[in-house]
C-alpha positions as CSV (number, residue, x, y, z in Angstrom):
1,X,0.0,0.0,0.0
2,X,1.3,3.5,-0.9
3,X,0.0,6.8,0.3
4,X,1.2,10.4,0.8
5,X,1.8,12.4,4.0
6,X,2.1,16.1,3.4
7,X,3.6,17.8,6.5
8,X,3.3,21.5,7.5
9,X,4.7,23.7,10.3
10,X,1.4,25.5,10.6
11,X,-1.9,23.9,11.5
12,X,-3.8,26.8,9.8
13,X,-2.0,26.2,6.5
14,X,-2.6,22.4,6.8
15,X,-6.3,23.0,7.1
16,X,-6.3,25.4,4.2
17,X,-4.4,22.9,2.1
18,X,-6.8,20.1,2.9
19,X,-9.7,22.4,1.9
20,X,-7.9,23.2,-1.3
21,X,-7.4,19.5,-2.1
22,X,-11.1,18.9,-1.5
23,X,-12.0,21.7,-4.0
24,X,-10.0,19.7,-6.5
25,X,-11.9,16.6,-5.7
26,X,-9.0,15.0,-3.9
27,X,-10.0,13.0,-0.8
28,X,-7.6,13.9,2.0
29,X,-7.7,13.6,5.8
30,X,-5.9,15.2,8.7
31,X,-3.8,12.7,10.6
32,X,-1.2,12.5,13.3
33,X,2.3,13.0,11.7
34,X,4.3,9.8,11.9
35,X,7.1,9.8,14.5
36,X,9.7,9.6,11.7
37,X,8.5,12.9,10.4
38,X,8.4,14.7,13.8
39,X,9.5,18.1,12.5
40,X,6.0,19.3,11.9
41,X,3.1,20.7,14.0
42,X,2.0,17.2,14.9
43,X,-0.7,16.9,12.2
44,X,-0.4,16.3,8.5
45,X,-2.5,15.6,5.4
46,X,-2.9,12.1,4.1
47,X,-4.0,11.2,0.6
48,X,-3.6,8.6,-2.1
49,X,-0.3,8.3,-4.0
50,X,-1.9,8.6,-7.5
51,X,-2.7,12.3,-6.7
52,X,1.0,13.3,-6.5
53,X,1.1,15.2,-9.8
54,X,-2.0,17.2,-9.0
55,X,-0.8,17.9,-5.5
56,X,2.6,19.2,-6.7
57,X,0.8,21.5,-9.1
58,X,-1.5,22.8,-6.4
59,X,1.6,23.5,-4.1
60,X,3.4,25.4,-6.9
61,X,0.4,27.5,-7.7
62,X,-0.5,28.5,-4.1
63,X,1.3,30.0,-1.2
64,X,1.9,27.3,1.5
65,X,5.1,28.7,3.1
66,X,5.0,26.3,6.0
67,X,5.2,23.2,3.8
68,X,7.8,20.8,5.2
69,X,7.5,18.2,2.5
70,X,5.7,15.4,0.8
71,X,6.5,11.9,2.1
72,X,5.7,8.6,0.3
73,X,4.7,5.9,2.8
74,X,5.0,2.4,1.5
75,X,3.6,-0.4,3.7
76,X,4.1,-4.0,3.2
77,X,2.8,-6.0,6.1
78,X,4.6,-4.8,9.2
79,X,7.3,-3.1,7.2
80,X,6.9,0.7,6.6
81,X,9.2,2.8,4.5
82,X,9.1,6.6,4.6
83,X,10.7,8.6,1.8
84,X,10.7,12.4,1.3
85,X,9.9,13.0,-2.4
86,X,9.2,16.7,-2.5
């Protein structure tokens, strides 16, 4: 299973980002940031991996200064790999 975690420093910008994603028809939820990505405000957006191109476009066309990064989470059974991809 693959999904994206988008981490921010600011909870307000995170909430605005999730609202923006939903305007584009992207299903996203606010989740606790994984411990391996502990540099954020404690909450992040989670969405499906196949939205990556659209999400990058949204981030480039909007002002989300507190963005820390987009992380690809790959789960295989008990194994979890986290990779910063943007």
